[in-house]
C-alpha positions, 0 to 999 in steps of 0.5 A: 446820643442816648439821654441817661438822667441820673436821679439819686433816688433811694431804692431799698432792695437787697439792702442796697441804695441805688441811683435811678437812671431814666431811659427815654431814648432807644438803645442804638449801641451796645449797653450794659445796665448794672445792678447798682442802678435802678432803671426807669423806662419812660415810654417805648424803649427799643433795642435797635437792630445790631445793638445788644442790651445786657442787664446784670443779675440783680438789676431792677427795671421799673416803668412809668405808667401812662399818665406820667410818661414824658416821651409822648408814647402811649405806654412804657415797654421794652421792645427788642427789634430784629437783629438786636439782642437782650442779655438778661441773665439773672440768677436764683439769688439775683433775679432781674425784675421788671415792674411798675414804678408804683411797686416798692419792692421793699414792702411785701404786698405793696402791689398785689395780684389784682394790680395789672396793666400798670405798664406794657411788657417785654417784646422780643422780635426775631427773623424766624418763620411764621405762617403769615402770608407776608414774611414780615408783620407788625407786632401786636400792641405796638403802633404801626408808626413804630418799627416793630416788625417780626418774621423772616426765614431764619429759624435759628435766629438769636434774640439773646438770653433771658434767665431768672427774670420776673415781669410784674404788673404789666399788660397796658393797652396803648390804644385803649382797645380791649384785646390790644394789651401787651403780653407779659413776654411776647415772642414775634418770630423768635428763633431757636438759638434764643435762651429762655429759662426761669421766667415769671409773668405776674399779674399781667392784664393780657396773656402771660406769654404769646408766641407769634410763629417762630421756633424758640424753646423755653423751660421753667415758665410761670404765668401767675394771676394773669387776666387773660390766657397764660400760654398763647401761641399763634401763626405757626409756632413750633417751639418746645416747652417744659415745666410750664406753670400757670395759676389763675386768680379768682377775679379775672381769668382766661385760659390756661392755654389758647392755641391758634394756628393761623391769623391772616391764613389758617391753612398756610404752612407751617402749622402751629405744632408746639410740643409741651411736656410737664405743664401744670395749669391751675384755673381760678377754682372750680366754684368761681365765676371770674370776670371775663379776661380776654375771651373770658373762658376759664378752661384749661386748653382751647385749640382753634384756627387749625392749630395742632400741638402736643401736650405730654405728662401734664396736669390740668385742674381747678378750672371753673368750666371745661377742660378742653375745647377743639375747633370743629368747623362744618368744612375745611381744615380745623383743629379737629383735622389736626387731631385726626391727622396726628398733629394734635396729641394729648397723652399721659395727662391728668384732668381733674376738678372742673366746674362742669364735672369730673367725667370725660363728657364734662371735661370735653363736651365734644364727643370726638374729644371725649372719645379721643381722651378715653381711648388714646394715650393714657389720659387720667381723670384722677386727682393728681394730689397736688399738695395745696392750691392757694392764691392769697398766702393764707394756706400757701401754694404748693403745686407739687404732686404728693410724693406718694400720689399717682402723679409722682411716677410714670411720666414718659418724656419725649426722647429729644435732647431738649427735654429733661428726662423726669418720671413725674407729671406736671411742672414740679418734682414731688421730691424736690423744692419749688424751682420758683422759690426765691426769685419770683413774686409768688415767693417774694409775696409769700404765696409759696413757701417751700423748703428747696432742699425737699427734705421733711425736716420742718413742715412747709405747707399744709397737706394731706397725703393719700393713705398707704397702702390703698386698698388696705386690710385691715390697717393703713397709714395716713400722712399729713403736715401742718405748718402752724401749731393748730387744733387738728381733727382727723376723722373717717366717714363712710359713704353715707357721711356718718363718722365712724372713727376719730383718729385725732382731735387735739392740739398739735405742734407744726410738723409732719405726722403719720397716723395708723388707722385700724379698720378691723371692726369695719366692713369693706367699702369706700371711706372718706378721711378728712383733716381740719387744721385751722382754716385748712380742710382736706379730704381723700378717699380710701378703700377697705378690702377684706 
């Protein structure tokens, strides 16, 4: 019989006062958690085989930190065993939130992006196939003394539904051994009948997401400020993903995507061959030196251990090291073999603003990778013109491509019923609102703030757009937005750094502006225009062609 300890502790969330229900025992029969309670995980809580845990929209689940656990477990986490189901079907207005017991959701910034490892995470275990030599295995991060097996032969397995779920401040290591931390959301051989949409992992000590084999498909995933990798697959994962968004913090960082083929057997079938379209991966900043998170490499993508996979219509930017590395062994099967055999493709993607440089030889330091990117599939070393990159709510994060920029049109999405057909690159529609608004920690902590109607009635961020037309003769229009009343200076310099025109140098109210620049008195050439508005500074190039 399950122990439910009702503690009528006050929680001010969405204007409600909720009772607290402490969960100490496994869930062995069907159960529903309701939004008029707050649930506190006290240790490892397993949803047993054949049991279904249903969580209502708007429900908050907190977790005890290791020092306060009463059950004797090494961490608090929710684990769904094979055959069990988790139905956590929230909405944009009523998300389901998993967080630490230390997180007072009524206080913005009570916990911040560097508060990681305060509890475990969510682990889904299924019966789909992996490429491990044995059919079933114990999932990473859970002691072998617990039944946390995954794997089987049913790729159509169903572990439930997760929609509009935010998972915050997790990643605790039960063993205390580095590398043994729990991911924000772990998929162990999860099958393709499982529904995973609109999920956020925020400030996790380990990976945001990790797939161990399986075939589950996912859309609208956020990995924000995780200390290790954002998206990690292994052991023959073959799912599909679209609209994946990752952004690194400046203090600790791993990779945008770490993609492994096998574990105990790197040449076993099936190979890891996941397909991702419309990802946006933003690193810790090209000029940062983040502490090691996991393997400690802040690069956009790393394919290794004979992994293949496919990335289309994606944006990789602002990483402190390189863009991509592909395993190249002296002999035997490796990820280079997957590339050369057509099992690894990178097509129609933008690569920009890396610490090691903005040329192919720096973005891909391996000659065979640089040659591939240069000759295959329309890979662009070009500024995708994201509206604004920010991590601390000072200027607001707006990772949408500028509507007049090169990433706003031209995507070629795979012809597959799973994928939504869009014409833009990256995870966000340049002419719409952010799908992260309202339900994520990014939104709740005011790191992002964008009008979801997509209209320009009021400014929602600071931005400087590419001039239009470009090249131009003799005049062009420059569009910019300022979120707050500010002194604005918009100036033009030649390539020698000499100021040749000042278009604005005055106080402006918050708003959207179009400024015409007439260059009749200037010679043909490349010019740089720069805006300064408060702490916001941005520059772009334009070409005068007479």
